[in-house]
C-alpha positions in Angstrom: 43.6 40.3 -12.1 43.3 36.3 -10.9 40.0 34.9 -12.0 40.8 31.3 -11.0 37.1 29.4 -10.1 37.8 27.2 -7.4 35.9 24.2 -6.7 34.7 22.9 -3.9 33.6 19.3 -3.2 31.5 18.4 -0.5 32.7 15.1 2.3 30.3 13.2 3.3 30.7 11.8 6.2 30.1 8.3 7.9 27.8 8.2 11.0 28.0 5.3 13.4 25.3 3.6 13.0 23.8 4.7 16.1 24.3 8.6 15.1 22.1 7.5 12.1 19.7 5.7 13.7 18.6 7.5 16.5 15.3 7.2 17.1 13.8 11.0 15.7 15.8 10.1 12.4 14.6 6.9 12.2 11.6 7.4 12.4 11.8 10.3 10.5 13.5 8.3 7.5 10.7 5.1 7.8 8.2 7.4 7.5 6.7 5.8 4.5 3.6 4.2 5.5 1.8 7.2 3.2 3.8 6.2 -0.4 0.9 4.2 -1.7 -1.2 7.0 -1.4 1.2 9.4 -2.9 2.2 6.4 -6.0 -2.0 5.6 -6.3 -4.0 6.8 -9.6 -7.3 5.3 -8.4 -8.5 3.6 -5.6 -7.2 0.1 -7.4 -3.5 0.9 -7.2 -3.4 0.8 -3.2 -2.8 -3.3 -2.9 0.0 -3.0 -5.2 1.3 0.0 -3.5 1.4 -1.9 0.3 2.9 -5.1 -2.0 5.7 -2.6 -2.8 6.4 -0.8 0.7 6.5 -4.5 2.0 9.6 -5.0 -0.7 11.2 -1.9 -0.2 10.9 -1.6 3.8 13.3 -3.9 4.4 15.4 -2.5 1.9 15.6 1.0 3.6 16.4 -0.7 7.1 19.2 -2.1 5.9 20.5 1.2 4.3 20.3 2.1 7.6 22.3 -0.2 9.4 24.8 0.2 7.1 26.2 3.8 8.9 25.6 5.7 5.9 24.9 9.5 5.9 21.4 10.8 6.9 21.3 12.9 3.0 22.6 9.4 1.6 20.0 7.5 3.4 17.2 10.3 2.1 18.3 10.3 -1.3 18.2 6.6 -1.7 14.8 6.7 0.3 13.6 9.7 -2.3 15.0 7.2 -5.3 13.3 4.4 -3.9 9.7 6.5 -3.5 10.0 7.9 -7.0 10.5 3.8 -8.5 7.3 3.2 -6.4 5.5 5.6 -8.2 7.0 4.8 -11.6 6.0 0.9 -11.3 2.3 2.4 -10.7 2.1 4.0 -13.2 3.4 1.1 -15.7 0.8 -1.4 -14.4 -1.8 1.4 -15.3 -0.6 1.8 -18.4 -1.1 -1.7 -18.8 -3.9 -2.2 -17.8 -5.0 1.1 -20.7 -3.3 -1.2 -23.0 -4.9 -4.1 -22.0 -8.4 -2.1 -22.0 -8.1 -0.7 -25.2 -7.6 -4.3 -27.0 -10.6 -5.4 -24.9 -13.0 -2.0 -26.6 -11.2 -3.2 -29.9 -12.5 -6.5 -30.1 -15.9 -5.1 -28.8 -16.4 -3.4 -32.1 -14.8 -5.8 -34.3 -11.3 -5.1 -34.6 -9.5 -7.8 -35.1 -6.3 -7.9 -32.7 -5.3 -11.0 -30.6 -5.8 -10.5 -27.1 -2.5 -9.7 -25.1 -0.7 -8.7 -28.0 -0.7 -4.9 -27.4 0.4 -5.2 -23.5 3.0 -7.8 -24.3 4.3 -5.6 -26.7 4.1 -2.8 -23.9 5.7 -5.4 -22.0 8.9 -6.0 -24.7 9.5 -2.6 -24.8 9.7 -1.6 -21.7 12.2 -4.1 -21.1 14.3 -3.7 -23.9 14.6 -0.3 -22.9 15.3 -0.7 -19.5 18.5 1.3 -18.5 19.8 -1.3 -15.9 21.5 -4.5 -17.9 19.8 -7.6 -16.5 21.7 -11.0 -16.4 19.8 -13.4 -18.3 19.0 -16.1 -15.8 17.7 -19.8 -16.7 14.5 -20.8 -15.2 16.6 -24.1 -14.0 18.9 -21.1 -12.1 16.0 -19.2 -10.9 14.4 -22.7 -9.6 18.1 -23.5 -7.7 18.3 -19.7 -6.3 14.9 -19.9 -5.1 14.7 -23.0 -3.6 18.5 -23.3 -2.2 18.6 -24.4 1.1 22.7 -23.7 1.6 23.9 -27.1 1.4 25.5 -28.7 -1.3 23.1 -31.9 -1.3 20.4 -29.1 -1.7 
């Protein structure tokens, strides 16, 4: 008796830009205005959440214009939503550490203000799964102030 397993590959097809951006799909895909409410841990998280949403929307629009499949678009959208929630969570953790530092100072424990926040930030940066290109301050300045011309 032949007991071979057959592996099936699913093929993701690219949609034409007009198919991926049909009004009903685009409306569903970009129905993300509720995300800051979903991410919030306390009412003060709504403003940072709204700012994140302002950053994420152009990215999601650009994905929509690339003609990717609906499944791929939804997957990327869901990952962006998870990223926003994680950013808000880490902001809350840094705030909690800062509050603990202030409480320790209030009761007379010798602690350098900001040392716990700095240590936590450094830990999160050093354990970031996405490698970052180290850029000098001069390069950052020129990248953010470039006019696109050779003469600056």
